[in-house]
BAKOL-350956 format. One line per field, with one value per atom (N, C-alpha, C): residue in one letter; z, y, x; residue number from 1. Coordinates in steps of 0.001 Angstrom, whole numbers. Atoms other than C-alpha are relative to their C-alpha. Layout:
BEGIN
aa <- A_... .
pz <- Z_... .
py <- Y_... .
px <- X_... .
i <- NUM_... .
***
This chain:
BEGIN
aa <- M_M_M_P_P_P_R_R_R_V_V_V_L_L_L_I_I_I_I_I_I_E_E_E_D_D_D_D_D_D_S_S_S_K_K_K_I_I_I_I_I_I_E_E_E_A_A_A_I_I_I_E_E_E_K_K_K_T_T_T_M_M_M_T_T_T_L_L_L_A_A_A_P_P_P_S_S_S_F_F_F_E_E_E_L_L_L_A_A_A_S_S_S_V_V_V_S_S_S_N_N_N_P_P_P_D_D_D_Q_Q_Q_A_A_A_L_L_L_P_P_P_E_E_E_A_A_A_L_L_L_R_R_R_Y_Y_Y_K_K_K_P_P_P_D_D_D_L_L_L_I_I_I_L_L_L_L_L_L_D_D_D_I_I_I_K_K_K_L_L_L_P_P_P_G_G_G_G_G_G_D_D_D_G_G_G_R_R_R_M_M_M_I_I_I_L_L_L_K_K_K_S_S_S_L_L_L_K_K_K_E_E_E_N_N_N_A_A_A_A_A_A_T_T_T_R_R_R_H_H_H_I_I_I_P_P_P_V_V_V_I_I_I_F_F_F_L_L_L_T_T_T_G_G_G_M_M_M_A_A_A_S_S_S_E_E_E_G_G_G_D_D_D_R_R_R_I_I_I_L_L_L_G_G_G_L_L_L_N_N_N_L_L_L_G_G_G_A_A_A_D_D_D_D_D_D_Y_Y_Y_V_V_V_V_V_V_K_K_K_P_P_P_F_F_F_G_G_G_A_A_A_M_M_M_E_E_E_L_L_L_L_L_L_A_A_A_R_R_R_I_I_I_Q_Q_Q_A_A_A_V_V_V_L_L_L_R_R_R_R_R_R_Y_Y_Y_H_H_H_P_P_P_E_E_E_A_A_A_R_R_R_K_K_K_A_A_A_R_R_R_A_A_A_L_L_L_G_G_G_G_G_G_L_L_L_R_R_R_L_L_L_D_D_D_H_H_H_E_E_E_E_E_E_R_R_R_T_T_T_A_A_A_S_S_S_L_L_L_G_G_G_G_G_G_R_R_R_P_P_P_L_L_L_R_R_R_L_L_L_Q_Q_Q_P_P_P_R_R_R_E_E_E_F_F_F_E_E_E_I_I_I_L_L_L_S_S_S_L_L_L_L_L_L_V_V_V_S_S_S_R_R_R_P_P_P_G_G_G_R_R_R_A_A_A_L_L_L_S_S_S_R_R_R_A_A_A_Y_Y_Y_L_L_L_I_I_I_E_E_E_N_N_N_S_S_S_S_S_S_S_S_S_Y_Y_Y_G_G_G_L_L_L_P_P_P_I_I_I_S_S_S_T_T_T_R_R_R_S_S_S_L_L_L_D_D_D_T_T_T_H_H_H_I_I_I_K_K_K_N_N_N_I_I_I_R_R_R_K_K_K_K_K_K_L_L_L_G_G_G_R_R_R_K_K_K_A_A_A_G_G_G_L_L_L_I_I_I_Q_Q_Q_T_T_T_V_V_V_P_P_P_K_K_K_L_L_L_G_G_G_Y_Y_Y_R_R_R_F_F_F_V_V_V_K_K_K .
pz <- 616_3038_1093_-1063_5277_-67_-100_6501_504_-390_6757_349_-434_8732_-112_182_7708_930_-891_10419_-448_701_8472_-368_296_7951_-1389_1319_4572_-1073_994_1824_-1159_1086_-751_386_-469_1355_26_-17_1859_-1413_1389_-1894_-543_466_-2557_570_-618_-95_-663_647_-1672_-1379_1306_-5100_142_-241_-3681_244_-367_-2289_-1166_1182_-5735_-657_534_-6562_596_-627_-4220_387_-194_-4585_1009_-995_-1779_1322_-1233_808_39_-241_2303_764_-605_3358_648_-622_5718_499_-449_6808_959_-942_9583_201_-144_10014_1377_-1324_13421_1056_-990_16215_1053_-991_18560_-494_583_16168_-238_341_15842_757_-788_18713_-259_305_18147_-1359_1331_14451_-17_-91_15269_667_-685_17630_-926_892_15007_-1202_1272_11896_178_-300_13535_-1115_1088_11101_343_-182_10579_133_-84_10388_-26_-42_11108_-517_443_9234_735_-933_11713_-187_99_11080_1405_-1326_14017_278_-217_13520_-576_385_13453_622_-588_13969_1234_-1232_17555_670_-621_18429_-362_196_18611_-267_351_16848_1043_-1037_19647_1155_-1045_22148_-477_559_19810_86_-104_19667_1442_-1412_23464_387_-330_23713_-675_688_21140_764_-693_23105_1404_-1332_26395_-37_134_25025_-368_210_25208_-1381_1288_21962_-1184_1116_19872_182_-266_21506_-909_850_19170_-1442_1387_15970_-318_348_14268_-542_389_13641_-715_718_11075_71_-53_11743_-1377_1186_8799_485_-559_9476_-824_601_8182_962_-1026_11385_-199_457_10199_930_-856_13116_662_-635_14763_1325_-1282_18128_-153_252_16682_-342_382_15139_1210_-1189_18348_955_-893_20372_-502_563_18021_160_-136_18067_1452_-1433_21848_525_-418_22149_-479_462_20303_-1476_1450_16614_-591_634_14312_-1115_1024_11622_-78_9_10757_-1417_1385_7231_-66_57_6570_-1316_1189_4164_-546_1017_1272_-169_167_572_-1362_1282_-2568_163_-45_-3413_342_-211_-3547_1361_-1336_-368_1054_-984_1579_-75_161_136_564_-505_942_1529_-1469_4547_597_-470_4978_-73_170_3606_964_-923_5759_1414_-1345_8960_101_-30_8067_20_3_7388_1389_-1349_10858_916_-841_12409_-556_648_9892_-960_855_8598_-1153_1066_6549_-1227_1130_4348_-866_770_3088_-1382_1362_-702_-757_816_-2899_-1369_1321_-6077_-1008_1012_-8915_-1301_1280_-12581_-1111_1135_-15748_407_-486_-13730_799_-751_-12090_1401_-1384_-8302_662_-689_-6341_1483_-1454_-2589_469_-345_-1455_1385_-1337_2138_-47_131_1180_-1156_1183_-2005_-906_897_-4105_-1100_1125_-7438_-550_631_-9144_-1198_1200_-12485_-188_100_-12643_1050_-1077_-9334_-86_168_-10672_526_-545_-8648_-1068_865_-10532_851_-815_-9222_-460_397_-9598_925_-796_-8471_621_-671_-6076_-938_910_-8790_-1022_935_-11199_652_-715_-8552_89_-143_-8030_-1332_1317_-11761_-387_325_-12271_871_-901_-9230_-491_526_-10703_-1211_1198_-14008_352_-385_-12355_745_-757_-10152_-912_968_-13310_-1254_1168_-15627_-1131_1170_-19124_-210_92_-18509_-396_436_-20309_1033_-969_-17841_-680_666_-19002_608_-483_-18693_1204_-1107_-16456_1279_-1170_-14116_600_-493_-13864_635_-541_-13295_1357_-1232_-10639_1155_-1077_-8684_348_-386_-8711_566_-568_-7435_1436_-1396_-3812_94_-175_-2727_582_-496_-2247_-709_752_-4573_-1459_1417_-8154_-768_788_-10662_-1296_1224_-13423_-1162_1186_-16910_-1051_997_-18618_257_-359_-16783_-172_44_-17198_-1096_1100_-20604_278_-353_-19330_1014_-994_-16323_-654_697_-18582_-801_777_-20825_898_-928_-17816_545_-508_-16480_-1050_1081_-19855_-161_117_-20005_1086_-1116_-16592_-108_226_-17634_-1066_1002_-20499_-1041_1017_-22739_307_-392_-20814_-118_135_-21776_-616_654_-23846_952_-983_-20621_119_-36_-20783_-1431_1344_-23926_-10_201_-25225_-625_553_-25825_-672_715_-28539_456_-376_-27526_1372_-1322_-24034_1068_-1045_-21943_-137_-12_-21043_603_-495_-20252_387_-358_-18379_-552_661_-20390_1005_-905_-18562_-222 .
py <- 1105_16243_-913_906_13163_-282_327_12530_-1427_1383_8967_-142_271_8030_-1496_1398_4776_-294_431_3082_-1407_1240_352_62_17_-741_-515_576_-2475_1061_-1068_78_-398_453_-2064_109_-137_-2119_1473_-1445_1654_500_-420_2148_-512_562_-165_776_-771_1755_1368_-1315_5060_-77_173_3739_-232_234_2515_1309_-1235_5940_963_-841_7516_-289_316_5780_920_-973_8292_1188_-1007_11375_1095_-1021_13308_-225_317_11837_659_-380_13190_-1140_1139_10626_407_-93_10442_-1396_1338_7413_92_108_6387_-1484_1408_3125_-318_197_3617_25_29_2515_1099_-1060_5115_1344_-1248_7838_5_131_6558_996_-914_8484_1465_-1389_11714_462_-371_11658_144_-113_11047_1313_-1268_14032_1181_-1102_16205_85_41_15099_115_-31_14775_-680_698_12100_-281_411_11182_-1512_1467_7492_-461_579_5351_-1434_1376_2212_-498_409_275_-1465_1359_-2768_-555_592_-5180_-331_424_-6557_1034_-1026_-3736_-332_271_-4053_856_-736_-3106_503_-459_-2667_-881_779_-4186_970_-890_-2507_50_20_-3574_923_-926_-1611_1455_-1335_1388_390_-270_1100_346_-255_968_1426_-1345_4159_1062_-943_5877_178_-52_5005_594_-567_6152_1502_-1428_9596_752_-733_12115_634_-684_13774_-955_950_10546_-1125_1160_8165_-57_-39_9303_-418_288_8448_-1474_1403_5270_-656_750_2569_-1281_1266_-232_-748_832_-3026_-586_701_-4311_-1109_1090_-7750_-1268_1327_-11166_-1043_917_-12713_-144_142_-14146_-818_854_-16279_797_-668_-15517_625_-532_-15042_1313_-1240_-12393_1131_-1033_-10524_482_-368_-10602_836_-755_-9410_1432_-1334_-6488_855_-755_-5454_338_-265_-5776_1100_-1057_-3451_1376_-1276_-786_268_-189_-1304_18_-120_-405_-1008_1029_-2960_-714_904_-5669_-523_402_-6161_-929_1020_-9296_110_33_-9229_-1427_-1044_-9767_459_-544_-7522_669_-644_-6095_1497_-1470_-2396_477_-485_-1963_-422_431_-3996_978_-917_-1749_1358_-1307_1428_-21_100_218_-22_61_-557_1363_-1346_2856_918_-866_4612_-373_433_2505_489_-465_3351_1508_-1452_7047_406_-319_7013_-185_218_5603_1169_-1116_8469_1347_-1242_11110_-330_400_10175_954_-960_13362_-271_303_11945_-1128_1114_9119_479_-354_9291_-1276_1144_6856_149_-43_6001_-558_399_5917_700_-555_6440_-814_681_5635_-1038_966_3885_-1120_1035_1737_512_-384_1807_-1035_881_373_318_-148_-178_-683_571_-614_-638_576_-1352_-1411_1316_-4251_-803_626_-4987_-596_395_-5160_1041_-904_-3626_-235_112_-2910_929_-808_-1504_252_-337_352_-703_697_-1292_-1508_1459_-4784_-442_453_-6614_-655_653_-7620_-968_1004_-10833_-124_-52_-9963_-843_679_-12140_1062_-1008_-10402_722_-649_-9752_859_-802_-8531_1315_-1212_-6074_974_-877_-4727_656_-559_-4279_1066_-984_-2506_1242_-1139_-304_888_-771_722_830_-712_1668_1156_-1025_3591_1141_-1044_5475_1014_-905_7055_84_-37_7677_834_-699_8664_-109_83_7828_-1415_1303_5011_-552_655_2583_-1183_1060_242_-1360_1358_-3511_-270_226_-3528_650_-710_-957_-769_721_-2896_-1335_1289_-6213_194_-192_-4855_435_-570_-2935_-821_904_-5712_-1297_1173_-8258_283_-155_-8864_204_-255_-7428_-1233_1125_-10149_-1298_1194_-12615_175_-112_-13446_695_-744_-11154_-746_689_-12879_977_-850_-11469_-539_642_-13697_167_85_-13300_1299_-1277_-9581_26_-51_-9922_-884_883_-12821_670_-706_-10768_1118_-1071_-7833_-575_654_-10168_-391_400_-11502_1207_-1212_-7994_551_-506_-6875_-859_896_-9915_292_-279_-9071_1393_-1328_-5436_-33_158_-6685_1109_-1047_-3845_1208_-1090_-1469_-416_485_-3468_1049_-1039_-475_1032_-902_1406_-238_321_-382_-73_-45_522_-593_487_-1226_1112_-985_1128_-793_833_-534_242_9_-1391_602_-554_7_-751_632_-1294_285_-204_-201_1360_-1269_2875_-151_-66_3418_1308_-1164_5798_897_-950_8960_-22 .
px <- -751_-895_543_-437_-377_1499_-1416_3165_155_-255_4472_1474_-1369_7594_268_-396_9320_1169_-1088_11399_396_-358_13196_1476_-1436_16822_324_-235_16432_-253_133_17088_-909_863_15280_-1468_1374_12132_-400_285_12361_-276_181_12743_-1337_1263_9792_-1189_1081_7604_-110_13_8623_-640_619_7640_-1499_1421_4334_-733_671_3537_-144_192_3944_-1342_1323_648_-1063_888_-991_879_-1045_1233_-328_344_-479_740_-721_1941_1378_-1385_5165_660_-685_7778_1313_-1313_10728_347_-394_12755_1168_-1096_15141_279_-368_17069_578_-587_18707_-1112_1081_16331_115_-181_17855_-528_485_16695_-1499_1417_13124_-873_831_11515_358_-324_13497_-513_485_12588_-1513_1458_8918_-397_278_8997_284_-367_10687_-926_723_8771_-1514_1435_5318_-820_694_4064_-1465_1394_415_-112_-10_1388_1447_-1346_4451_-47_-220_5536_1237_-1048_7664_388_-532_9844_208_-167_9898_1460_-1384_13411_953_-961_15951_1357_-1321_19726_215_-234_20425_-1252_1238_16779_-1183_1210_13307_-1148_1095_10398_-1094_1046_8084_362_-421_10154_-112_187_10094_-1473_1440_6311_-372_278_6216_421_-468_8294_-858_881_6061_-1308_1289_2924_135_-212_4480_272_-298_5314_-1286_1252_2458_-76_-9_3551_-143_34_3579_-1006_865_1101_-1234_1191_-1702_292_-365_247_-266_244_-1071_1268_-1201_1546_-405_165_1622_1325_-1194_4116_297_-488_6165_920_-797_7577_-108_23_8476_-521_498_7079_-1513_1377_3785_-892_817_2594_-1123_1139_-729_412_-444_998_747_-734_3328_-956_963_401_-784_780_-1621_838_-881_1366_165_-168_1951_-1242_1243_-1691_-289_218_-1873_917_-909_1108_-455_529_-869_153_-89_-109_-1402_1318_-3005_-201_108_-2233_1339_-1146_280_143_-206_1667_1202_-1053_3709_762_-852_6657_45_109_6626_-1445_1343_3652_-115_243_2070_-155_70_2153_-1395_1359_-1612_-539_428_-2124_518_-572_247_-680_632_-1264_-1418_1368_-4775_-30_-30_-3827_361_-353_-2174_-1213_1168_-5237_-1117_1044_-7567_280_-346_-5691_-175_144_-5583_-1474_1433_-9332_-599_526_-9959_350_-431_-7998_-463_427_-9086_-1142_1125_-12572_-253_250_-12713_855_-877_-9936_-539_556_-12172_-413_344_-12444_-352_377_-14332_659_-621_-12481_-985_964_-14966_358_-395_-14164_-638_622_-16090_-1022_976_-18793_622_-720_-16108_284_-262_-15832_894_-937_-12900_-19_-59_-13022_1276_-1307_-9424_1_59_-10355_-576_623_-12637_589_-608_-10655_-1066_1081_-13802_-146_227_-14761_-1397_1308_-18064_-60_176_-19140_-1485_1419_-22442_-829_697_-23362_93_-131_-22555_1363_-1288_-19864_868_-972_-16734_801_-672_-15297_1463_-1399_-11630_866_-1016_-8771_915_-842_-6307_966_-956_-3702_-738_799_-6406_-423_405_-7621_1172_-1155_-4109_371_-326_-3461_-1019_1032_-6791_144_-210_-6096_1140_-1131_-2749_-420_442_-4371_-939_969_-7212_688_-704_-4728_677_-626_-3259_-868_893_-6253_586_-493_-5251_1493_-1456_-1612_419_-487_187_981_-875_1778_677_-753_4506_-321_216_4228_897_-927_7315_-519_524_5729_-1181_1178_2461_389_-438_4232_677_-764_6580_-895_806_3951_-1228_1079_1369_550_-660_3903_381_-403_4783_1499_-1420_8118_684_-764_10710_-343_362_8977_405_-343_9995_-1122_975_8272_-284_388_6345_-27_26_6854_-964_860_4296_-1489_1415_1029_-775_723_207_-1056_955_-1436_-1217_1117_-3540_-908_801_-4660_-814_708_-5576_-1166_1057_-7560_-1171_1050_-9471_-760_648_-10153_-953_856_-11506_-1256_1147_-13746_-1016_897_-15186_-624_573_-15690_-1094_1054_-17857_20_99_-19064_874_-895_-16779_1470_-1374_-13674_910_-787_-12556_570_-595_-11790_1504_-1432_-8423_510_-570_-6495_1400_-1362_-3416_834_-940_-484_1112_-977_1634_1431_-1414_5196_275_-222_4637_-777_780_1759_-1476_1450_-1771_-347_499_-3844_-1463_1412_-7112_-560_568_-9294_-689_647_-10389_-1505 .
i <- 1_1_1_2_2_2_3_3_3_4_4_4_5_5_5_6_6_6_7_7_7_8_8_8_9_9_9_10_10_10_11_11_11_12_12_12_13_13_13_14_14_14_15_15_15_16_16_16_17_17_17_18_18_18_19_19_19_20_20_20_21_21_21_22_22_22_23_23_23_24_24_24_25_25_25_26_26_26_27_27_27_28_28_28_29_29_29_30_30_30_31_31_31_32_32_32_33_33_33_34_34_34_35_35_35_36_36_36_37_37_37_38_38_38_39_39_39_40_40_40_41_41_41_42_42_42_43_43_43_44_44_44_45_45_45_46_46_46_47_47_47_48_48_48_49_49_49_50_50_50_51_51_51_52_52_52_53_53_53_54_54_54_55_55_55_56_56_56_57_57_57_58_58_58_59_59_59_60_60_60_61_61_61_62_62_62_63_63_63_64_64_64_65_65_65_66_66_66_67_67_67_68_68_68_69_69_69_70_70_70_71_71_71_72_72_72_73_73_73_74_74_74_75_75_75_76_76_76_77_77_77_78_78_78_79_79_79_80_80_80_81_81_81_82_82_82_83_83_83_84_84_84_85_85_85_86_86_86_87_87_87_88_88_88_89_89_89_90_90_90_91_91_91_92_92_92_93_93_93_94_94_94_95_95_95_96_96_96_97_97_97_98_98_98_99_99_99_100_100_100_101_101_101_102_102_102_103_103_103_104_104_104_105_105_105_106_106_106_107_107_107_108_108_108_109_109_109_110_110_110_111_111_111_112_112_112_113_113_113_114_114_114_115_115_115_116_116_116_117_117_117_118_118_118_119_119_119_120_120_120_121_121_121_122_122_122_123_123_123_124_124_124_125_125_125_126_126_126_127_127_127_128_128_128_129_129_129_130_130_130_131_131_131_132_132_132_133_133_133_134_134_134_135_135_135_136_136_136_137_137_137_138_138_138_139_139_139_140_140_140_141_141_141_142_142_142_143_143_143_144_144_144_145_145_145_146_146_146_147_147_147_148_148_148_149_149_149_150_150_150_151_151_151_152_152_152_153_153_153_154_154_154_155_155_155_156_156_156_157_157_157_158_158_158_159_159_159_160_160_160_161_161_161_162_162_162_163_163_163_164_164_164_165_165_165_166_166_166_167_167_167_168_168_168_169_169_169_170_170_170_171_171_171_172_172_172_173_173_173_174_174_174_175_175_175_176_176_176_177_177_177_178_178_178_179_179_179_180_180_180_181_181_181_182_182_182_183_183_183_184_184_184_185_185_185_186_186_186_187_187_187_188_188_188_189_189_189_190_190_190_191_191_191_192_192_192_193_193_193_194_194_194_195_195_195_196_196_196_197_197_197_198_198_198_199_199_199_200_200_200_201_201_201_202_202_202_203_203_203_204_204_204_205_205_205_206_206_206_207_207_207_208_208_208_209_209_209_210_210_210_211_211_211_212_212_212_213_213_213_214_214_214_215_215_215_216_216_216_217_217_217_218_218_218_219_219_219_220_220_220_221_221_221_222_222_222_223_223_223_224_224_224 .
***
């Protein structure tokens, strides 16, 4: 079971990440907000991946990354930067320091999960798992979908909603859950567009539109 260490001072971001990871319940999570505790916690917890905020009170995530890479016991741990700094120069600097990926806030739940899984696959190829259900195949790394070998040209939000449904086959998911987890953290959540997205997804599924069932007064379900 992969362990993920979150180094982040914003409790709302930590909570959002924890909710994201419930979409793939095979993860263990720990978090730390004090930059002085980052390296000791990494040494104690021995995570398989670290999510690291760049701007921390009283510390710089880039210096934490530097200390992680200089320590023989932690230098092998992949690191994904979480940051609101979106310029190309910031991204290049982070990657040159040894980060494995760079996720800009606000980010979507499925985007973050896909990036975590992609980085873990690079370090642990045996963990690669294709998600295929009912003839539907989702590639989270490439963010593409196909049905019976036929590509489905899904919009980004449509892909995220379908991914959420497929991640819980046979389970009814509420409209609020689907809206919140397919929206980018820190951005206003739309309460009007979900039904339109579902309608478009069903249209693209064609004769397999019945894979997505409407659950009256609740939301939607992906049929096992």
